[in-house]
C-alpha positions, 0 to 999 in steps of 0.5 A: 403693767410694765412697772409691776412686771419689772418689780416682780422680775427684780424680786425673782432675779435678785442677787440671791438667785444668781448666788444660788445658781453659782453655788449649786453648780459648784456644789454639784461639781464637787459632789460628782467629782467634776464629772463634766471633766472626767466624763467628757469623752463618755458624754461625747460617746453616749450622745451619738448612741441610744435606742428608740422605742414606741415609748421613748426617743433616742439619746440623740433625739432627747439631746436635740429636743433639750437643745431646741429648748436651750438654743433660743434667742438667749444664744443671740440676743441674750448674749448681746444684752449681757455684753451691753449691760455687763461688758465683755467680761460677762462672757467669762462668767457665762462660761463659768456658769456653763462649766458649773451648770453641766454638773447641775444638768447631770443631776436634774436630768438623771433624776428625771430618768430615775423617776420617769413614768408612762402616760396614757398613750404609753409615752415616757414622761418625767421632769421636776414635778415627777421627781419632786413628788416621788423623791421628796413626797411633797405633792403640793411642791410638785404641783407648784412647779407644774403650774409654774412651768405651764404658765412660764413655758406655755404663756410667758417665755414663747413671747420672747422668742416670737418677738425676736423673730419678728424684730430680726425680720423687720431689721433684715428687710428694712430698706429692701424692696420687700419691705420698703423703708420700714422706718417708724417715722416714714412708714408709721408704727402701725405698718410695722406692727401689722407686719409683726402681727403677720409674722406672728401668725405665720410662726403660729401656723408653722408651730401648730403643724409641728406640735399637733403631730405629738412628741415624735414629730417634735423629736424628728424635727429637732433631730434634723434642724438643731444640729444644722442651724448650730453648725451654720451659725458657729461657722459664720462666727469662725469666718468673722474671727478669721477675717478680723484675726488682728482683733482676736488677741485683744478681744480675749484680753478684754474679756478676761481683764474686764471679768476681773475688774482689771480693764481700764474702761470696764473695771467698774463693771465687774459686779454687773459682769458677774450678774449679767453673765450668770443671768443670761447664761442661765437663760441660754443654757437653762442649767438648773431651770428644770427645762432639760429634764423633760426631754431627758426623761423621754429618752430610751436608755438602759441606765439613767446616768446615760442621759445625765451625761448626754444632757451635761454635754448639752450645756457645753455645746450650748454655752461653750460653742453657740453662745461663745460663737455669738459673743466672738462674732460681736466682739471681733467685729466691734459691733456692740455698745456697753452702757454706763452703770450710772443711769443717764451716763455716757456709754462706756463703749459705743461701737454701734450707733443707733442700734438697741442691745440685742440681735441687732449687734449680731446682725451688724457683725455679720453685715461686715462680712456679708453686706446686704445679706448679714442681717438676713442670715442672722434673722434666719438663724434666729427664726430656727433658734427661736422656733425650735425653742417655742416647740420645746416649750410646748413639750415641757408645758404638755408634760406638766399638764400630763402630770396634773392630769395624772398621766390620763388622756384629756384631749380638751386640756391639751387642745387649750394648751396648744391654742394658748401657746399659739395665741401667745406667739402671735401676741408676743410677736408684735408686743413690746420687746422689753415687756416680753423679756421681763415676762420671760425672765419671770418664767425662767426665774420661778422655775429656777428657784423651785427646781434648784432647791428641789435638786439640792434636797433630792440629789442623792439618787443621781449621785448613787446612779453616777457611782453605779454607772462608773462601777459597771463601766469599770467591769466592762459591761453596758450598765443596767439600772437596778434601783433596789440594789442602790436603795432608791425608792419609788423608781416604779418604772425601773422596778417594773422594767426589771421584773419584765420576763425578757427585754433586749437592750 
């Protein structure tokens, strides 16, 4: 099975997808006149504004929900893996992907707002499946994305997050009084697997409490947890950099020189640096993947571009702050390995013997500051990062299930989805980590292919919305969206909203 999964993963994540992601980000940056630069302060302002309603959540809650999906194990283990296989230069290309991806996120999330609708319970629903059908008129394409997202977000990607939670917990309690010497050769692999299974069951129970409460509970949980966990992790990274201040200048030189093939040790890995930086950048910030638009559509705003700005800021926060924090704490502490691009070759850099690529790099880094506590700190961070991501995955899968059900209330299908994702959490917790990552990559890649091609075709309404928003801002008014004035068709929600006799924004 693993060989088949690896083969499929290699096809989906060919260099063509990496080029497509970079090219789309550059194209949208030019088309939006680099709104991620021009509109930076507007992004920050809109992030803390917005209203709630019975149908929708606030802009900040929508941001927190989308960040819950973006800020998963990719922000820790994914970054470490990029360094291991692409060298420190991969971090630079992750930054490039984050900068360019902000414009991609604006386009996809604004489209989600333009073409959103209400489900049978009066809640906002939207995302790529909705704008593919309404803007492109291709229902089969929309159904293909919806099915791919249900499979990916509901069954493939949660296993990666659950596996990371279990592995980080095992690493954290290894040798402690709680777990004993959890060495596979001493305790037996069966004992370790049993502990992982138990962890998976606990995570599934906690997840069930949240997702059975509906979108409002998901939004409220994310609003509290996401900012707190991100701030704590970034603060730890800053602390490690301060304590290793003498290594910081060389760390920056290594990142930039290896990114362009100029570093003596990592020069031959430039191609891998680009590949792994972009690949893990997409996995971490999900720009173009089509996940962010689901949360963006749930927001209560007066103009679609508002949530587009907010979600562009989400890419900055995820990549430039959280992913960078992980990279810097690992590089500053020197707790990483870089594998040879030649199969079976000697490591290019070996700073951490006996630790496989992944979250263990970050745990070892924090251990240099908090001996005996560092692994536990990272394990807790990974738990919250991964748990909120699984929670967001469920919301994405449910939204696409709602699309397939034509926004009608069908409790049995929702129950099957909920039980399915809980089962995959338990399964992923104790299964092979390599297989879990490969399955997650397939899910991400499928969604990215389908969504990026779609937004390249239907980009115009998002660009019209941006110009309309900027025009109204120059007039000194709070922008209100009128699709008819812009010649945007099939924006049924906004057309109906305009016809309502009275509405206070």
